[in-house]
VEXBA-212828 format. One record per residue: residue in one letter; x, y, z of N, C-alpha, C, O in turn. Coordinates in steps of 0.001 Angstrom, whole numbers. Layout:
REM residues N
+------+---------+---------+---------+---------+---------+---------+---------+---------+---------+---------+---------+---------+
: titi :      nX :      nY :      nZ :     caX :     caY :     caZ :      cX :      cY :      cZ :      oX :      oY :      oZ :
+------+---------+---------+---------+---------+---------+---------+---------+---------+---------+---------+---------+---------+
:    A :       X :       Y :       Z :       X :       Y :       Z :       X :       Y :       Z :       X :       Y :       Z :
...
+------+---------+---------+---------+---------+---------+---------+---------+---------+---------+---------+---------+---------+
***
This chain:
REM residues 155
+------+---------+---------+---------+---------+---------+---------+---------+---------+---------+---------+---------+---------+
: titi :      nX :      nY :      nZ :     caX :     caY :     caZ :      cX :      cY :      cZ :      oX :      oY :      oZ :
+------+---------+---------+---------+---------+---------+---------+---------+---------+---------+---------+---------+---------+
:    M :   34468 :   58389 :  -79219 :   34689 :   56960 :  -79341 :   33327 :   56277 :  -79430 :   32465 :   56480 :  -78575 :
:    N :   33147 :   55489 :  -80444 :   31924 :   54726 :  -80618 :   32244 :   53254 :  -80381 :   33149 :   52699 :  -81006 :
:    I :   31499 :   52627 :  -79478 :   31740 :   51232 :  -79143 :   30507 :   50412 :  -79468 :   29393 :   50726 :  -79050 :
:    I :   30741 :   49345 :  -80232 :   29668 :   48408 :  -80560 :   29999 :   47095 :  -79874 :   31075 :   46532 :  -80077 :
:    V :   29071 :   46610 :  -79061 :   29255 :   45335 :  -78389 :   28205 :   44368 :  -78920 :   27001 :   44612 :  -78838 :
:    D :   28698 :   43277 :  -79460 :   27826 :   42207 :  -79936 :   27772 :   41169 :  -78816 :   28749 :   40455 :  -78587 :
:    L :   26653 :   41080 :  -78126 :   26497 :   40149 :  -77011 :   25871 :   38859 :  -77511 :   24797 :   38862 :  -78114 :
:    Q :   26564 :   37753 :  -77249 :   26068 :   36426 :  -77611 :   25885 :   35615 :  -76334 :   26839 :   35387 :  -75590 :
:    L :   24663 :   35186 :  -76088 :   24370 :   34361 :  -74915 :   24260 :   32913 :  -75364 :   23215 :   32483 :  -75853 :
:    A :   25345 :   32163 :  -75194 :   25390 :   30775 :  -75640 :   24965 :   29808 :  -74548 :   24940 :   28595 :  -74753 :
:    T :   24632 :   30353 :  -73391 :   24165 :   29535 :  -72279 :   23187 :   30367 :  -71468 :   23251 :   31596 :  -71471 :
:    E :   22293 :   29697 :  -70782 :   21373 :   30409 :  -69905 :   22024 :   30521 :  -68537 :   22484 :   29532 :  -67967 :
:    H :   22054 :   31734 :  -68024 :   22647 :   31966 :  -66719 :   21911 :   33133 :  -66073 :   21682 :   34160 :  -66712 :
:    A :   21547 :   32975 :  -64827 :   20716 :   33981 :  -64161 :   21452 :   35289 :  -63893 :   20820 :   36337 :  -63765 :
:    N :   22765 :   35241 :  -63806 :   23502 :   36404 :  -63337 :   24505 :   36879 :  -64392 :   25715 :   36726 :  -64221 :
:    T :   23999 :   37448 :  -65469 :   24892 :   37987 :  -66490 :   24681 :   39493 :  -66590 :   23577 :   39993 :  -66371 :
:    P :   25751 :   40208 :  -66924 :   25623 :   41665 :  -67041 :   24770 :   42062 :  -68233 :   24596 :   41291 :  -69178 :
:    S :   24250 :   43260 :  -68174 :   23465 :   43797 :  -69284 :   24407 :   44291 :  -70381 :   25606 :   44460 :  -70160 :
:    L :   23853 :   44513 :  -71541 :   24624 :   45064 :  -72652 :   25193 :   46435 :  -72257 :   26340 :   46745 :  -72576 :
:    A :   24402 :   47240 :  -71573 :   24868 :   48568 :  -71139 :   26055 :   48457 :  -70185 :   26993 :   49249 :  -70277 :
:    Q :   26029 :   47488 :  -69273 :   27164 :   47294 :  -68367 :   28416 :   46896 :  -69146 :   29502 :   47422 :  -68901 :
:    L :   28258 :   45970 :  -70078 :   29405 :   45537 :  -70888 :   29997 :   46709 :  -71662 :   31216 :   46865 :  -71728 :
:    E :   29133 :   47525 :  -72244 :   29600 :   48701 :  -72999 :   30366 :   49657 :  -72087 :   31408 :   50184 :  -72476 :
:    T :   29857 :   49881 :  -70886 :   30511 :   50772 :  -69927 :   31891 :   50245 :  -69545 :   32859 :   51005 :  -69516 :
:    W :   31986 :   48958 :  -69255 :   33253 :   48369 :  -68823 :   34285 :   48361 :  -69957 :   35464 :   48634 :  -69731 :
:    I :   33837 :   48049 :  -71165 :   34754 :   48036 :  -72311 :   35219 :   49458 :  -72611 :   36399 :   49679 :  -72881 :
:    A :   34310 :   50414 :  -72566 :   34678 :   51816 :  -72788 :   35698 :   52274 :  -71753 :   36660 :   52963 :  -72096 :
:    A :   35501 :   51903 :  -70495 :   36436 :   52283 :  -69437 :   37819 :   51684 :  -69691 :   38835 :   52345 :  -69476 :
:    A :   37853 :   50437 :  -70146 :   39136 :   49795 :  -70445 :   39833 :   50490 :  -71608 :   41040 :   50726 :  -71564 :
:    L :   39074 :   50813 :  -72642 :   39658 :   51493 :  -73805 :   40192 :   52868 :  -73418 :   41288 :   53252 :  -73828 :
:    Q :   39422 :   53601 :  -72633 :   39862 :   54929 :  -72202 :   41060 :   54825 :  -71263 :   42006 :   55604 :  -71377 :
:    G :   41026 :   53881 :  -70351 :   42120 :   53704 :  -69403 :   43422 :   53301 :  -70074 :   44507 :   53664 :  -69620 :
:    A :   43301 :   52543 :  -71163 :   44487 :   52113 :  -71910 :   44886 :   53135 :  -72956 :   45829 :   52931 :  -73721 :
:    K :   44151 :   54242 :  -72977 :   44408 :   55334 :  -73922 :   44315 :   54881 :  -75378 :   45105 :   55287 :  -76230 :
:    A :   43330 :   54032 :  -75631 :   43052 :   53621 :  -77017 :   42530 :   54850 :  -77769 :   41962 :   55759 :  -77163 :
:    S :   42718 :   54869 :  -79039 :   42334 :   56027 :  -79847 :   40866 :   56380 :  -79647 :   39976 :   55557 :  -79861 :
:    S :   40636 :   57621 :  -79233 :   39260 :   58078 :  -79040 :   38619 :   58474 :  -80367 :   37414 :   58718 :  -80430 :
:    D :   39421 :   58538 :  -81419 :   38896 :   58861 :  -82748 :   38383 :   57624 :  -83467 :   37796 :   57721 :  -84545 :
:    S :   38608 :   56457 :  -82867 :   38271 :   55197 :  -83529 :   36918 :   54670 :  -83086 :   36441 :   54949 :  -81986 :
:    D :   36328 :   53909 :  -83969 :   35188 :   53079 :  -83606 :   35765 :   51740 :  -83172 :   36779 :   51291 :  -83706 :
:    W :   35126 :   51114 :  -82216 :   35586 :   49819 :  -81728 :   34412 :   48853 :  -81697 :   33306 :   49218 :  -81297 :
:    E :   34656 :   47635 :  -82115 :   33632 :   46599 :  -82058 :   34210 :   45382 :  -81353 :   35286 :   44893 :  -81697 :
:    V :   33466 :   44904 :  -80355 :   33875 :   43759 :  -79553 :   32698 :   42797 :  -79462 :   31558 :   43210 :  -79246 :
:    T :   32987 :   41519 :  -79629 :   31982 :   40490 :  -79382 :   32233 :   39920 :  -77997 :   33358 :   39547 :  -77664 :
:    V :   31177 :   39854 :  -77187 :   31248 :   39213 :  -75875 :   30305 :   38020 :  -75932 :   29096 :   38158 :  -76118 :
:    R :   30900 :   36845 :  -75764 :   30126 :   35600 :  -75806 :   30137 :   34981 :  -74412 :   31197 :   34673 :  -73868 :
:    I :   28951 :   34802 :  -73842 :   28794 :   34181 :  -72524 :   28541 :   32698 :  -72760 :   27587 :   32319 :  -73438 :
:    V :   29416 :   31858 :  -72185 :   29384 :   30431 :  -72514 :   29266 :   29547 :  -71282 :   29406 :   29994 :  -70144 :
:    S :   29003 :   28272 :  -71558 :   28925 :   27231 :  -70538 :   30329 :   26764 :  -70159 :   31313 :   27105 :  -70815 :
:    D :   30398 :   25989 :  -69102 :   31667 :   25382 :  -68698 :   32252 :   24547 :  -69841 :   33454 :   24579 :  -70103 :
:    E :   31383 :   23808 :  -70503 :   31852 :   22900 :  -71561 :   32490 :   23655 :  -72725 :   33553 :   23265 :  -73209 :
:    E :   31851 :   24724 :  -73170 :   32413 :   25493 :  -74285 :   33709 :   26177 :  -73861 :   34675 :   26202 :  -74622 :
:    S :   33734 :   26727 :  -72664 :   34941 :   27370 :  -72165 :   36091 :   26362 :  -72082 :   37211 :   26652 :  -72504 :
:    Q :   35808 :   25194 :  -71542 :   36839 :   24164 :  -71412 :   37361 :   23736 :  -72780 :   38568 :   23571 :  -72961 :
:    S :   36471 :   23559 :  -73730 :   36866 :   23160 :  -75078 :   37784 :   24205 :  -75722 :   38820 :   23863 :  -76292 :
:    L :   37394 :   25476 :  -75626 :   38207 :   26550 :  -76212 :   39534 :   26718 :  -75465 :   40576 :   26934 :  -76083 :
:    N :   39488 :   26619 :  -74154 :   40700 :   26747 :  -73352 :   41686 :   25629 :  -73690 :   42895 :   25853 :  -73747 :
:    H :   41164 :   24439 :  -73910 :   42017 :   23300 :  -74280 :   42600 :   23487 :  -75676 :   43787 :   23256 :  -75902 :
:    E :   41749 :   23907 :  -76606 :   42190 :   24061 :  -77993 :   43222 :   25176 :  -78154 :   44209 :   25005 :  -78870 :
:    Y :   43004 :   26314 :  -77494 :   43857 :   27480 :  -77732 :   44952 :   27689 :  -76694 :   45941 :   28372 :  -76963 :
:    R :   44780 :   27100 :  -75498 :   45790 :   27336 :  -74457 :   46363 :   26043 :  -73896 :   47268 :   26070 :  -73062 :
:    G :   45832 :   24901 :  -74357 :   46342 :   23622 :  -73876 :   45971 :   23315 :  -72438 :   46608 :   22482 :  -71793 :
:    K :   44930 :   23993 :  -71925 :   44495 :   23777 :  -70543 :   43108 :   23142 :  -70565 :   42162 :   23711 :  -71111 :
:    D :   42999 :   21967 :  -69972 :   41758 :   21196 :  -70052 :   40828 :   21479 :  -68877 :   40492 :   20586 :  -68098 :
:    A :   40418 :   22748 :  -68770 :   39482 :   23169 :  -67720 :   38821 :   24455 :  -68196 :   39407 :   25202 :  -68979 :
:    P :   37605 :   24717 :  -67728 :   36992 :   26000 :  -68074 :   37775 :   27127 :  -67407 :   38435 :   26915 :  -66390 :
:    T :   37701 :   28318 :  -67980 :   38395 :   29473 :  -67434 :   37468 :   30679 :  -67441 :   36424 :   30655 :  -68094 :
:    N :   37836 :   31726 :  -66727 :   36943 :   32870 :  -66587 :   36747 :   33635 :  -67891 :   35611 :   33859 :  -68311 :
:    V :   37852 :   34044 :  -68544 :   37721 :   34819 :  -69781 :   38839 :   34451 :  -70745 :   39996 :   34303 :  -70353 :
:    L :   38474 :   34309 :  -71996 :   39434 :   34110 :  -73079 :   39312 :   35299 :  -74022 :   38214 :   35787 :  -74290 :
:    S :   40455 :   35754 :  -74520 :   40484 :   36911 :  -75422 :   41056 :   36484 :  -76765 :   42094 :   35827 :  -76844 :
:    F :   40353 :   36875 :  -77811 :   40779 :   36555 :  -79166 :   40860 :   37855 :  -79968 :   39868 :   38287 :  -80554 :
:    P :   42051 :   38482 :  -79994 :   42198 :   39736 :  -80749 :   41976 :   39504 :  -82236 :   42363 :   38469 :  -82779 :
:    F :   41354 :   40469 :  -82882 :   41135 :   40409 :  -84327 :   42391 :   40894 :  -85032 :   42937 :   41948 :  -84705 :
:    E :   42830 :   40125 :  -85987 :   43981 :   40516 :  -86785 :   43518 :   40694 :  -88224 :   43253 :   39723 :  -88933 :
:    A :   43427 :   41947 :  -88640 :   42967 :   42255 :  -89996 :   44050 :   41897 :  -91009 :   45241 :   42064 :  -90745 :
:    P :   43628 :   41407 :  -92160 :   44601 :   41167 :  -93229 :   45243 :   42491 :  -93638 :   44631 :   43549 :  -93490 :
:    P :   46472 :   42437 :  -94152 :   47140 :   43671 :  -94580 :   46269 :   44474 :  -95553 :   45672 :   43923 :  -96478 :
:    G :   46215 :   45780 :  -95322 :   45458 :   46666 :  -96201 :   43986 :   46773 :  -95881 :   43271 :   47551 :  -96513 :
:    I :   43516 :   46002 :  -94905 :   42103 :   46036 :  -94507 :   42006 :   46758 :  -93169 :   42646 :   46360 :  -92196 :
:    D :   41213 :   47810 :  -93122 :   41051 :   48585 :  -91898 :   39624 :   48415 :  -91389 :   38682 :   48986 :  -91938 :
:    L :   39483 :   47625 :  -90337 :   38176 :   47381 :  -89734 :   38237 :   47747 :  -88251 :   39296 :   47641 :  -87632 :
:    P :   37115 :   48176 :  -87681 :   37114 :   48581 :  -86270 :   36981 :   47409 :  -85298 :   36679 :   47624 :  -84125 :
:    L :   37199 :   46180 :  -85755 :   37016 :   45018 :  -84903 :   38192 :   44874 :  -83944 :   39339 :   44747 :  -84371 :
:    L :   37901 :   44895 :  -82664 :   38939 :   44714 :  -81657 :   39152 :   43224 :  -81395 :   40287 :   42770 :  -81251 :
:    G :   38067 :   42474 :  -81333 :   38180 :   41035 :  -81116 :   37007 :   40489 :  -80330 :   35963 :   41126 :  -80193 :
:    D :   37216 :   39281 :  -79816 :   36170 :   38554 :  -79104 :   36601 :   38239 :  -77677 :   37754 :   37894 :  -77419 :
:    L :   35654 :   38366 :  -76765 :   35836 :   37920 :  -75391 :   34866 :   36769 :  -75157 :   33676 :   36887 :  -75449 :
:    V :   35367 :   35671 :  -74638 :   34536 :   34522 :  -74304 :   34582 :   34372 :  -72794 :   35640 :   34120 :  -72218 :
:    V :   33424 :   34529 :  -72154 :   33351 :   34535 :  -70699 :   32510 :   33361 :  -70222 :   31389 :   33152 :  -70685 :
:    C :   33067 :   32604 :  -69295 :   32325 :   31488 :  -68706 :   31605 :   31994 :  -67457 :   32231 :   32279 :  -66436 :
:    A :   30299 :   32099 :  -67555 :   29482 :   32669 :  -66480 :   29653 :   31920 :  -65164 :   29793 :   32548 :  -64114 :
:    N :   29645 :   30593 :  -65201 :   29766 :   29821 :  -63958 :   31106 :   30050 :  -63278 :   31166 :   30168 :  -62054 :
:    V :   32180 :   30113 :  -64053 :   33505 :   30321 :  -63468 :   33582 :   31708 :  -62831 :   34082 :   31850 :  -61715 :
:    V :   33091 :   32727 :  -63530 :   33142 :   34088 :  -62983 :   32344 :   34164 :  -61682 :   32817 :   34737 :  -60700 :
:    D :   31161 :   33602 :  -61668 :   30346 :   33649 :  -60446 :   30969 :   32846 :  -59308 :   30940 :   33284 :  -58158 :
:    T :   31530 :   31677 :  -59614 :   32187 :   30859 :  -58592 :   33386 :   31592 :  -58004 :   33578 :   31604 :  -56788 :
:    E :   34198 :   32208 :  -58878 :   35355 :   32968 :  -58397 :   34923 :   34135 :  -57512 :   35547 :   34397 :  -56484 :
:    A :   33863 :   34833 :  -57906 :   33381 :   35964 :  -57108 :   33011 :   35499 :  -55698 :   33357 :   36156 :  -54716 :
:    K :   32315 :   34379 :  -55600 :   31927 :   33844 :  -54289 :   33157 :   33442 :  -53485 :   33267 :   33769 :  -52304 :
:    Q :   34091 :   32723 :  -54136 :   35304 :   32270 :  -53440 :   36139 :   33450 :  -52942 :   36772 :   33364 :  -51890 :
:    Q :   36139 :   34544 :  -53693 :   36966 :   35706 :  -53365 :   36186 :   36770 :  -52582 :   36698 :   37859 :  -52326 :
:    N :   34957 :   36446 :  -52211 :   34102 :   37369 :  -51458 :   33969 :   38728 :  -52141 :   34093 :   39772 :  -51502 :
:    K :   33720 :   38696 :  -53433 :   33541 :   39914 :  -54232 :   32101 :   39985 :  -54715 :   31437 :   38962 :  -54883 :
:    A :   31635 :   41189 :  -54932 :   30334 :   41346 :  -55570 :   30429 :   40763 :  -56977 :   31393 :   41023 :  -57698 :
:    S :   29453 :   39994 :  -57356 :   29485 :   39305 :  -58643 :   29721 :   40260 :  -59813 :   30570 :   39992 :  -60662 :
:    M :   28978 :   41374 :  -59869 :   29123 :   42304 :  -60996 :   30478 :   43003 :  -60979 :   30972 :   43411 :  -62030 :
:    H :   31081 :   43146 :  -59813 :   32427 :   43728 :  -59748 :   33434 :   42773 :  -60377 :   34351 :   43197 :  -61080 :
:    H :   33255 :   41477 :  -60118 :   34166 :   40497 :  -60721 :   33925 :   40404 :  -62227 :   34874 :   40280 :  -63002 :
:    W :   32666 :   40464 :  -62639 :   32361 :   40503 :  -64077 :   33063 :   41698 :  -64723 :   33686 :   41563 :  -65777 :
:    A :   32961 :   42865 :  -64088 :   33607 :   44067 :  -64627 :   35103 :   43842 :  -64755 :   35704 :   44198 :  -65769 :
:    H :   35709 :   43249 :  -63726 :   37143 :   42982 :  -63767 :   37485 :   42065 :  -64938 :   38451 :   42319 :  -65657 :
:    M :   36714 :   41013 :  -65135 :   37019 :   40072 :  -66215 :   36877 :   40722 :  -67600 :   37657 :   40439 :  -68510 :
:    I :   35877 :   41593 :  -67745 :   35689 :   42284 :  -69030 :   36817 :   43288 :  -69259 :   37341 :   43382 :  -70369 :
:    V :   37192 :   44027 :  -68238 :   38317 :   44971 :  -68359 :   39597 :   44193 :  -68662 :   40351 :   44570 :  -69558 :
:    H :   39843 :   43125 :  -67932 :   41032 :   42291 :  -68120 :   41087 :   41757 :  -69559 :   42115 :   41854 :  -70229 :
:    G :   39979 :   41203 :  -70011 :   39929 :   40659 :  -71370 :   40120 :   41727 :  -72432 :   40801 :   41497 :  -73431 :
:    T :   39521 :   42899 :  -72223 :   39664 :   43994 :  -73183 :   41116 :   44452 :  -73268 :   41614 :   44750 :  -74353 :
:    L :   41786 :   44506 :  -72136 :   43205 :   44875 :  -72158 :   44022 :   43851 :  -72948 :   44956 :   44217 :  -73661 :
:    H :   43669 :   42576 :  -72822 :   44339 :   41557 :  -73648 :   44097 :   41825 :  -75131 :   45010 :   41691 :  -75945 :
:    L :   42874 :   42202 :  -75480 :   42575 :   42497 :  -76889 :   43429 :   43653 :  -77407 :   43741 :   43720 :  -78596 :
:    L :   43807 :   44562 :  -76503 :   44627 :   45712 :  -76867 :   46120 :   45394 :  -76860 :   46943 :   46255 :  -77171 :
:    G :   46469 :   44152 :  -76503 :   47868 :   43739 :  -76542 :   48568 :   43658 :  -75202 :   49752 :   43325 :  -75149 :
:    F :   47869 :   43952 :  -74119 :   48475 :   43827 :  -72794 :   48548 :   42352 :  -72412 :   47715 :   41549 :  -72833 :
:    D :   49553 :   42007 :  -71612 :   49712 :   40619 :  -71180 :   50274 :   40592 :  -69767 :   50648 :   41628 :  -69217 :
:    H :   50330 :   39405 :  -69187 :   50834 :   39264 :  -67823 :   51721 :   38043 :  -67679 :   51768 :   37419 :  -66619 :
:    I :   52425 :   37704 :  -68750 :   53324 :   36545 :  -68708 :   54580 :   36882 :  -67895 :   54958 :   36145 :  -66984 :
:    E :   55208 :   37989 :  -68232 :   56395 :   38446 :  -67500 :   55961 :   39297 :  -66308 :   54907 :   39931 :  -66346 :
:    D :   56770 :   39310 :  -65256 :   56432 :   40056 :  -64040 :   56183 :   41537 :  -64312 :   55228 :   42110 :  -63788 :
:    A :   57030 :   42158 :  -65122 :   56876 :   43595 :  -65413 :   55570 :   43852 :  -66163 :   54884 :   44842 :  -65908 :
:    E :   55229 :   42945 :  -67098 :   53963 :   43076 :  -67836 :   52778 :   42918 :  -66889 :   51805 :   43667 :  -66966 :
:    A :   52871 :   41942 :  -66002 :   51782 :   41681 :  -65049 :   51568 :   42883 :  -64145 :   50432 :   43267 :  -63868 :
:    E :   52669 :   43477 :  -63686 :   52568 :   44644 :  -62815 :   51901 :   45811 :  -63544 :   51047 :   46493 :  -62980 :
:    E :   52294 :   46035 :  -64796 :   51704 :   47119 :  -65585 :   50216 :   46871 :  -65828 :   49397 :   47777 :  -65671 :
:    M :   49869 :   45638 :  -66211 :   48478 :   45325 :  -66527 :   47598 :   45397 :  -65274 :   46497 :   45944 :  -65319 :
:    E :   48080 :   44852 :  -64173 :   47297 :   44883 :  -62933 :   47098 :   46304 :  -62447 :   46011 :   46654 :  -61985 :
:    S :   48123 :   47122 :  -62542 :   48017 :   48527 :  -62140 :   46962 :   49253 :  -62974 :   46164 :   50031 :  -62450 :
:    L :   46973 :   48987 :  -64268 :   45993 :   49597 :  -65165 :   44582 :   49114 :  -64820 :   43645 :   49912 :  -64795 :
:    E :   44428 :   47828 :  -64558 :   43120 :   47287 :  -64173 :   42612 :   47950 :  -62895 :   41444 :   48328 :  -62808 :
:    I :   43490 :   48088 :  -61911 :   43106 :   48715 :  -60638 :   42622 :   50142 :  -60882 :   41600 :   50556 :  -60334 :
:    D :   43361 :   50898 :  -61709 :   42978 :   52284 :  -62016 :   41637 :   52347 :  -62744 :   40783 :   53166 :  -62405 :
:    I :   41451 :   51491 :  -63736 :   40208 :   51489 :  -64526 :   39025 :   51128 :  -63632 :   37990 :   51793 :  -63665 :
:    L :   39181 :   50084 :  -62842 :   38086 :   49654 :  -61966 :   37781 :   50705 :  -60907 :   36627 :   50887 :  -60518 :
:    S :   38810 :   51391 :  -60446 :   38599 :   52472 :  -59486 :   37712 :   53559 :  -60083 :   36849 :   54107 :  -59397 :
:    Q :   37922 :   53868 :  -61351 :   37096 :   54867 :  -62041 :   35629 :   54413 :  -62117 :   34721 :   55233 :  -62251 :
:    L :   35420 :   53102 :  -62030 :   34066 :   52538 :  -62054 :   33501 :   52344 :  -60636 :   32401 :   51818 :  -60465 :
:    G :   34272 :   52777 :  -59621 :   33820 :   52631 :  -58240 :   34000 :   51225 :  -57694 :   33288 :   50817 :  -56776 :
:    I :   34948 :   50481 :  -58252 :   35182 :   49089 :  -57845 :   36545 :   48998 :  -57170 :   37540 :   49514 :  -57680 :
:    D :   36575 :   48337 :  -56019 :   37813 :   48177 :  -55259 :   38848 :   47365 :  -56021 :   38532 :   46644 :  -56967 :
:    D :   40091 :   47504 :  -55584 :   41227 :   46758 :  -56123 :   40888 :   45261 :  -56135 :   40682 :   44668 :  -55076 :
:    P :   40831 :   44653 :  -57313 :   40446 :   43245 :  -57383 :   41538 :   42302 :  -56883 :   41288 :   41113 :  -56684 :
:    Y :   42743 :   42825 :  -56679 :   43863 :   41983 :  -56255 :   44097 :   42030 :  -54750 :   44952 :   41312 :  -54232 :
:    Q :   43346 :   42868 :  -54051 :   43480 :   42887 :  -52588 :   42782 :   41680 :  -52006 :   41869 :   41121 :  -52615 :
:    D :   43217 :   41281 :  -50823 :   42575 :   40142 :  -50153 :   41172 :   40546 :  -49719 :   40954 :   41636 :  -49189 :
:    H :   40237 :   39648 :  -49955 :   38849 :   39901 :  -49550 :   38457 :   38943 :  -48452 :   37326 :   38988 :  -47967 :
+------+---------+---------+---------+---------+---------+---------+---------+---------+---------+---------+---------+---------+
***
């Protein structure tokens, strides 16, 4: 499996993961979700400000507040085969604030958000209870493989 991560830093933030960390977390999500190991995968990760996150969240989800991660799966036109999985837009301030509020290590929460977003790119969702249970279970397993505790346990 070959993974290409295009990292876009649209805001300055002191506590952002490295490209190598992002690649590791995305690879773990792809492997955990049993994505084709014969495929090349390309993901864009854009680290944004509160303002950009809020604007995108409002435009695409109708929610007028910044959010931790937004996922935009790539949909290739019929007959076009490209290795693009999609885009993840991560609001650095929201992720760091949530980590502090939840008493989690910042990079562990970043890993969770990247794994969570990657699973969305692969078609996983958490709207229905059964879907949420499946997705959360998969996240817990993937993060465990990375040495990260269950992100849904009380901290």
